[in-house]
C-alpha positions in Angstrom: -2.7 -17.4 -17.6 -3.6 -13.6 -16.0 -6.2 -13.6 -14.0 -8.4 -9.7 -14.1 -11.3 -8.3 -13.1 -12.5 -5.1 -14.8 -12.8 -2.3 -13.5 -16.3 -1.3 -11.8 -18.9 1.6 -11.2 -21.0 1.1 -7.9 -24.6 0.7 -9.7 -25.6 1.0 -6.3 -27.1 4.8 -5.1 -24.6 3.5 -1.9 -21.2 5.2 -1.9 -18.5 4.1 0.3 -16.1 6.5 0.9 -13.4 7.4 3.4 -14.7 9.2 6.8 -10.6 9.2 9.1 -7.3 8.9 8.3 -4.6 7.4 10.3 -0.6 6.7 9.5 2.4 5.8 11.9 6.1 5.0 10.9 8.9 4.7 13.1 11.3 7.5 14.8 14.1 6.2 12.9 15.9 7.7 10.3 17.9 5.7 8.0 19.3 8.2 5.5 21.5 7.2 1.5 24.4 8.6 3.9 23.7 6.2 6.4 23.1 3.6 3.6 27.0 4.5 1.8 28.7 3.5 5.2 26.4 -0.5 4.7 27.3 -1.3 1.8 28.8 -0.3 -1.4 26.9 2.5 -2.8 26.6 6.4 -2.4 23.3 8.6 -2.1 23.8 10.6 -5.8 22.9 7.3 -7.5 20.2 6.2 -5.3 18.2 9.7 -5.5 18.8 9.5 -9.2 17.2 6.6 -9.6 15.0 5.9 -6.9 14.5 9.3 -6.0 14.4 8.0 -2.1 16.8 10.4 0.4 15.4 8.5 3.7 13.7 5.9 5.0 12.0 4.7 8.4 13.1 2.0 9.7 11.9 0.1 13.1 14.1 -1.0 16.2 14.6 -4.2 16.6 11.4 -5.9 18.3 9.0 -3.7 16.5 6.2 -5.7 14.6 4.2 -4.8 11.9 1.3 -4.6 14.0 2.7 -2.3 16.8 2.5 0.5 13.5 -0.7 -0.9 12.1 -1.9 -0.1 15.8 -1.5 3.4 15.6 -1.8 4.4 12.6 -6.0 2.5 13.5 -6.1 4.8 16.1 -6.0 8.4 14.2 -8.3 6.3 12.0 -11.2 5.6 14.5 -10.5 9.1 16.6 -10.9 10.8 12.5 -14.0 9.3 12.0 -15.0 9.4 15.7 -15.2 5.8 15.6 -15.6 4.1 18.8 -13.2 1.0 18.2 -15.8 -1.1 20.0 -17.9 -0.6 16.9 -15.9 -1.3 14.5 -17.4 -4.3 12.2 -14.5 -5.0 9.7 -10.9 -4.7 10.5 -8.3 -6.1 7.6 -5.5 -5.8 7.9 -2.7 -5.3 4.7 0.8 -7.0 4.9 3.1 -8.8 3.5 5.2 -9.4 6.6 2.6 -10.4 8.8 3.7 -10.1 13.0 3.7 -14.0 12.8 2.1 -17.0 10.1 -0.7 -16.9 12.4 -3.0 -15.8 14.0 -3.2 -13.1 11.0 -2.1 -10.1 12.4 -5.5 -8.0 12.1 -6.5 -10.6 15.2 -3.3 -8.7 17.0 -4.5 -5.0 16.6 -8.2 -5.9 17.2 -7.1 -7.1 20.6 -4.7 -3.4 20.8 -8.1 -2.3 19.5 -10.2 -3.5 22.0 -12.5 -4.0 19.1 -14.0 -6.7 19.5 -17.3 -6.8 18.0 -15.0 -6.7 14.4 -14.6 -9.5 12.0 -10.9 -9.2 11.2 -8.6 -10.7 8.0 -4.9 -10.5 6.3 -4.8 -9.8 3.3 -1.3 -10.8 1.0 -0.6 -8.9 -2.1 2.2 -7.3 -1.6 2.4 -3.5 -2.4 -1.2 -3.4 -3.7 -2.4 -4.6 -0.6 -4.1 -1.4 0.5 -5.8 -1.2 -2.5 -7.2 -4.5 -1.9 -8.3 -4.1 0.9 -10.2 -1.2 0.2 -12.0 -3.0 -2.7 -12.5 -5.8 -0.2 -13.8 -3.8 2.0 -15.9 -1.7 0.1 -17.7 -4.5 -1.3 -19.1 -6.1 1.9 -19.9 -2.4 3.1 -21.8 -2.0 -0.5 -23.9 -5.3 0.5 -24.6 -3.4 4.3 -23.2 -6.7 6.0 -21.0 -4.5 7.6 -21.8 -0.8 8.9 -17.5 0.0 8.3 -14.2 -1.2 7.6 -11.2 -0.4 9.2 -8.6 -0.6 6.8 -4.4 -0.5 7.9 -1.6 -1.0 5.5 1.9 -1.8 8.0 5.3 -3.2 6.3 8.2 -3.7 9.2 10.0 -5.0 5.3 13.6 -4.0 7.5 13.7 -7.9 8.9 13.1 -9.8 5.2 15.2 -6.7 3.1 19.2 -8.2 2.9 21.2 -5.8 3.9 24.0 -6.8 1.7 22.2 -6.8 -1.5 22.9 -2.7 -2.7 20.2 -3.3 -5.7 17.0 -3.9 -2.7 17.8 -2.5 0.4 18.4 2.0 -0.6 14.3 1.0 -1.7 12.1 -0.3 1.1 10.5 1.1 4.8 8.9 0.8 7.5 5.1 2.9 7.9 1.1 1.6 7.9 -1.6 4.0 6.8 -5.3 3.3 7.6 -8.4 4.4 7.4 -12.0 4.3 8.1 -14.8 3.7 5.5 -18.3 3.5 5.5 -21.2 4.8 3.1 -21.7 8.1 2.6 -23.8 10.9 1.0 -21.7 12.3 -1.3 -18.5 11.8 -2.9 -16.8 8.6 -2.1 -14.8 5.0 -4.9 -16.5 6.0 -8.0 -14.7 3.8 -10.3 -12.5 0.6 -8.7 -10.2 -1.5 -10.5 -7.9 -5.3 -9.7 -5.8 -7.1 -12.0 -2.8 -10.7 -11.4 -0.9 -12.0 -13.3 1.0 -15.1 -11.7 3.1 -16.0 -14.4 5.3 -13.4 -13.6 5.6 -14.4 -9.5 9.2 -14.7 -10.1 10.5 -11.3 -10.4 9.6 -10.3 -6.9 9.2 -12.7 -4.2 11.2 -14.7 -0.1 11.4 -17.6 -1.0 12.0 -18.8 2.5 9.7 -19.3 5.7 6.3 -20.8 4.0 5.5 -24.5 3.7 8.4 -25.1 0.0 11.3 -23.9 2.9 10.2 -23.6 6.1 12.6 -21.7 8.7 15.8 -24.6 8.4 19.5 -24.2 8.7 19.4 -24.9 5.3 17.5 -22.3 4.4 19.3 -19.6 7.1 22.3 -20.7 5.2 20.5 -20.0 1.3 19.4 -16.0 3.0 16.1 -17.4 1.5 14.1 -15.8 4.1 15.2 -12.0 2.4 13.4 -10.5 -0.7 14.1 -11.2 -4.4 14.0 -9.1 -6.9 14.4 -8.3 -11.0 14.2 -5.3 -10.7 14.6 -4.6 -14.6 11.7 -6.7 -15.6 9.4 -5.2 -12.8 9.9 -1.8 -13.8 8.6 -2.2 -17.2 5.1 -4.0 -16.0 4.8 -2.2 -13.7 5.1 0.6 -15.6 2.4 -0.7 -17.9 0.0 -2.3 -15.5 0.0 0.7 -12.8 -0.3 2.9 -16.2 -3.6 0.5 -17.8 -5.7 0.4 -14.4 -5.5 4.0 -14.0 -7.0 5.0 -17.2 -10.1 2.4 -16.3 -10.7 3.7 -13.6 -11.0 6.8 -15.1 -12.9 5.7 -18.0 -15.1 4.0 -15.6 -15.8 6.8 -13.3 -16.9 8.4 -16.8 -13.7 11.4 -16.7 -11.7 13.0 -19.1 -7.8 12.9 -17.8 -8.8 16.2 -17.2 -10.3 15.7 -14.0 -8.5 13.8 -12.5 -7.2 16.8 -9.5 -4.8 14.4 -7.6 -2.9 11.0 -8.3 -1.4 8.8 -5.9 0.6 5.8 -7.5 2.0 3.6 -5.6 5.1 5.0 -3.6 8.5 3.1 -5.3 10.9 4.4 -7.6 10.4 8.1 -9.5 11.1 6.5 -12.8 8.2 4.4 -12.3 6.4 7.4 -11.1 6.8 9.3 -14.3 6.5 7.1 -16.3 3.0 5.8 -15.2 2.1 9.3 -15.8 3.5 10.7 -18.5 1.2 6.8 -20.2 -2.1 7.6 -17.9 -2.1 10.5 -20.0 -1.7 12.5 -15.7 0.7 16.1 -15.8 3.1 14.9 -13.3 2.0 18.8 -11.3 -0.9 16.3 -10.3 1.0 13.5 -8.6 1.7 13.2 -5.4 4.9 11.6 -3.8 6.1 11.3 -1.0 8.6 8.4 -1.1 11.8 10.7 -1.2 11.3 10.7 3.1 9.4 6.8 3.0 11.1 4.9 -0.2 9.1 1.9 0.0 6.2 0.9 2.0 4.5 -1.4 0.1 1.1 -2.6 1.7 0.9 1.1 3.6 2.5 3.3 0.6 -0.8 4.5 -0.7 -2.9 5.1 3.1 0.8 7.4 3.6 0.0 8.8 0.8 -3.5 9.9 1.2 -3.0 10.5 4.4 -0.2 13.6 3.3 -2.1 15.2 0.7 -5.3 15.6 2.4 -3.1 17.1 5.4 -1.3 19.0 3.4 -4.3 20.3 1.5 -3.4 18.5 -1.2 -6.7 17.4 -1.5 -9.6 19.5 -1.4 -13.2 19.2 -1.1 -15.2 17.6 -4.1 -11.0 16.9 -6.0 -11.1 13.1 -8.0 -8.3 11.3 -6.9 -6.6 7.9 -8.7 -5.2 5.9 -6.5 -2.8 2.5 -8.1 -0.5 0.2 -6.9 1.4 -2.9 -8.5 3.6 -5.5 -6.5 4.9 -9.0 -5.8 1.9 -12.1 -7.0 2.0 -9.7 -10.0 -1.0 -7.5 -8.5 -1.9 -5.0 -9.6 -5.2 -2.4 -8.9 -6.8 1.5 -8.7 -9.6 2.7 -7.4 -10.9 6.2 -8.0 -12.6 8.4 -5.5 -14.6 11.8 -5.0 -13.2 13.6 -1.5 
């Protein structure tokens, strides 16, 4: 049965906003032409069906914590926050360094954020949205004064490079943000939802307690991502569009008042359909998937970073961020920059 939370508008006079942003992607670029030499596909097919031209791929031995650490450093520098003063650290990832300890604790150690409370959050491609909303709730209670949220993925470690339906879609990267109370702007509304009845549409069966690592699990290729792309497309469009509509309504705004729309960077066709369904014109949609592919939990934060860096988002702009991922999960937030 689907579980969701209704959109929330903060009733407190305090709002939580973004104080700093960071991102990091591996230097190695894997183009569509490169993929032509690895699997039965071609550049035109990939571009016309996904919009992706290239993606970043981490070198062997590179872990999610390595990417997270570099993105977090930049976010802390922007926020002028000393790592020792970080109070809450959440890492959203589906590709942790290991099952335990949490990737967040490994990032904490490298940063020197010795005072931070750390945990990982697993919501697949919705991870950074879920993590931001989770951190927002802790900050609104006054329990913590600031939070460092990171979305980091090394998806190339879990991709079946012989499966042309999935290997062309994903890339590695990390995005980060520092959240804290703000005097103006900030998060105006949020929305989250889940539907476990469709869990089999996007999953990785091996590596957990159900199918622990073994010769049999490796032989059966259970440690690679599996996806029903057609069904995911249908659900992603509807769930993300409806979620975006809910936060716009909860913030008491008209869709025309949204200045920038940052959807999960998965597929151009999905993004176009979501924008149409949510009554948001494409000229307000920010996309960078052509350069990075689908970076899962890092996707929204990388896109937010670049939109701000490139001047697409200006002071006082209303920004909607929305994502959809395995679980199934979806979430959105509306913030004033």
